[in-house]
Steps between C-alpha positions, in 0.01 A plus 500: 500500500639826396476824699374817328388849609190687428371846616196697430624702704298668777634782715342742743413807292649734757847363426714706259459353146873538417580279801255222424630479142852465632380239734320297238808509284730397792273207555555374144874544524506316830300220352743471214795496732335220713430282191136549447427359151263774375331815620170652391346849546137615467361831386204734565448855381267642763593350840726694732566198704565253223708753332706375203305616186722334249650164571721490190641843583585384849662181371708713277668660795621165611729458189853470616389452858374147478716254324350151541139496558230542234275803520136525422181699492211368714327641322498749204135604467453470127186709454676801648760536214516472134629155377777651301626677821494178711651274221788743427571585863493117597732411211737780615509374854555139382799615305634723774486198747619253225217265544445534876152661453153343565182683372216469758172634354158576618186696422526737800281458810516848661186686408638843571775432239230417250301804584795731463575349164139525388463125501264447792225365283714323246543131452846490630528119470416527130755790459757272684440206260538726191808678643704183555409366150624828361821481705575151393432589133728798526786290621442236252440710199709702255455852371262653397274457806136448399273381788133556535293462813202630691699729733830548315582525129878501452662585170820626348394429148481862383827604658714199438862580409707175534811660355545687825327259738171685530180296532584218745569460867781355712477137577551298832841344586321168584342325211234497419424727793570521875306271730150614554330462841160599648398534863173341640324633813160321467476144638339370174681735266401425141791720397729205592321297240581763234854515618542119477352489145785745395767310695578803729594499862262528786560701825267425784434809721647532841163558679331193389405242763711179434172318440449699188839411335411150400203628283721761347749234388207291372384783281848568372553127410156496326612793287836339418312179385271693282786698350721188433751603760647292794414643833830539670484555865850646480338801329253559787587798729321518830533834683474511881521770759788381727688652791785314661681593826743351735226428755125444478403790731669764272342328190162507636514869604674642190316238270152629608413511869662849569256773400797670330611191308546561126338166432183623695502831294540297177197274589295803613552662162428174320186388678355853476537501131375143457206562729399787284539301179301205660801269440581373848445146381882481432573475877247236564546116521146469357262748336223466768727653771353848600713802418483612864686175603813622299655685798866597521550204755356271227722636233810484697428143617395366162636712212823658625810277577691637795736372764840373581688316235388159603131615520520660154663193354219278647234730361644501147530126518129474611409734191699259275329191647155673440535624150776281345812611320565853377812654354555820672380646835466880468581689822268794512677821597354734767588853617830505700355669814807359670763463229710262712210251548394538138847414362553233749177321403617484145846377599355223721263401226789452253768367727305290751143428390527398145809283545302305771183485286689361198698253721163363646357485153797310372475251788132447432570431128776254577271310741231456230 
């Protein structure tokens, strides 16, 4: 099982923006130094807490600062940009990182983003589907560009000038294109079926109850079968909110029990948004559970993994027993309210937890 990093991110709006940007960047640099295999960043335009508006621009700042791990978007909200802009920017990033780029894509779930862009009443899922088809065609095609769609018609037919290079766009470093991934936040996500049909990678959300993960894999595998692809569990990314400390008391406090815990702040933001969107089902072991039963105590006992090294190892192994193999565990980054504890958690995760997890998995495989 590989260890990766993912951040939305979420910071108290009262913090200076310049400082949170530095902190988010430093978390990726630390993850790279510790051997995390990949790191993903989300984006939102109109959220002062979840405050990276352009994931590709943020990733570009890591060039030269991360030397080993792959970097990815989780996700680029395709309806928010013209497909030519996304295709050319992603191709440039893939070349800058010499093939260490992963394109995570989505339709955009924040309604205030949609309103700001005049898309509140638009069929953003339909726009998303057209956008990715255009992007793939742009990468695969040759000049002149001539694509027709419901939302975007893209052409360089009138202005084609091949002698000087005008009329085409830059192509990705990886052939035929970078790996494409999609995130899933609903227990019975049909988007995973669509991902599987295309042979793309699934990322299961960090706030899903473990009971929901099996159905997500089943949907993805169904899509793979329909698309003629082999469902590779090594391609499955499972994100989790994790905090590791040197003792359980500190872990429980900083990891959620303390009113000033960044994990508590994170979940207060998330639950408020999901309640308003009537999407609390993600936290639940079964859909009949009342929303009012999804308390902080419930979340920190059932959804967040926190504790000393041994306890976190046990919880991850329990998760593996429950859902089966998956290729990468994505550690979900939080605000560094205490930078020393935030860094130490990432260090313990890489240096103590994952070696113990993989040793246990190897012993289990050998015994079979």
